[in-house]
N, C-alpha and C positions, 0 to 999 in steps of 0.2 A: 955773260956771266950768271943768266938766268932770276934775276933774284938780287940771288941769295948776295949775303955778308960775306965777305972770304978774311974778314978781321976776325970775326970771333968762331967758338968751337960750336962744331955743332949737338947737339942736345938728342940725349935716346934717352926716352921717353916711355912709363909702360902703359901704355891704352890701358882706359879701362872693360870689365870685361863681363859687367856685370849696369844696370843703371842705376840711376844717382844724386839723389839734389845738392845743388848751391844757391845755397842763400845771399841775395847780397844786401849789406845795409850798407847805408845807412836809410833803405829805402824800403826794406823789406822785400824787395824783389825773391821769388824758387822760383827757380828751375832747376827743369827731372833735363836729365843730361845720359840720354839712352846713345852706349858705345856702336850700336848700329849707324849712328847719322852720321860721326864723327869720323874724319875730323870736319866740319863745316867751311871751312876754307876764309875764312877771317886770317887777320893778321894776326903773327907771334906762330911757336907752336903749335903741329897741330896738339886740338884735343889740350890745349892751355888756357888758362881762365877768362885770356883775355880773346881767345877764340869762338870761348864759349860764352862768355856778357855779350859780344860784337852781333853773336848768333841770335842775341835772343832783342837785341835791340837794348841794350843796357854800355852807354857809353862809358870809357874810359880811357882819361888821356892817352896818347900813346903817336908820341913825337916823332919816331924813326919807325914807323910803320910795324913798328914790333922784331926787329932786328936786333935786340941787346947793344941799342947803340945809344941808351939814352937812359935816365930812371923816373922819367916821366908817366907808367904805367905802374908805380911803385903801389901796393895793396900790403894787406893786412889777414894775413890767415889765421883766424882765430879756434876756427875749427878744424881739426881734419888735416894740422899742415901737411903730419906725419905719412900723413896716404900721397905727396908731392914727392918726385928723386930730389935728392940732393938738389942745391941752388952750383951752379958751374962756378970754376974763378972768373967766369967776364957777368956773369951775373950779380956778384959778390961787390965786384967795384964796381959796376954801374949804380947796385945800392947805397954804396961810402957815397957817391954824390945823392941821391935821395936824403930830403929831408925827411925830419920825425919816423927816424925804419927803429925800431925794434925788434924782441926774439922771431915775430912773429914775419915780417918784412920778407914779400916778394914781390917779383917783375911778373907781373901780368902776365906779360907775355913768354916766361918761362917756365912759369909753375903749372905742373899737368899732375891732376892726383889721379892717382888710380880702378878707384869705384868703391876702396871696396869698404870706404864710411863715409856720410855725407859731410859735405863742404859747408862754413860759414866768410864767406870773408865782407873785411869793411875796407870800403875804401874813400881814401881822406879827400875831407872837405878839394883839399885844391887838386885833387887829379878825376875830378869829376867834371865834365867836360855838357856844362852847362847852356853856350850856346848852339846853333843847329846852323850850318849855312845851307843855301839854299840847292835846290840840285844845280846844272850850269846845262 
């Protein structure tokens, strides 16, 4: 199966064509996303908020490995949310199980900004991974 999840639909998202910035709150960390570097090869859909965060050492909990099989990577896209593709039915189903959802809620493993404007992401306190496991 090659690591893919056969139970979820394939997400098609437009990758950005120009550089843009993502600000992660509450840590107020800003990263520049260069489309030439995408995908970073981390968990989630190529170019997703989770992919970007992990590539820049910003931890977002993601128990399922970014395959839309849980809601632990739930975030709030407080600015620039319209630049992300629409949520799939699978993502909406998982968001229904997440705490603290609002109109700006997305799964970071699925939300892919198209780069037409900067994006601001708020990571809820329960989704920030504060513990670090020592390398094996």
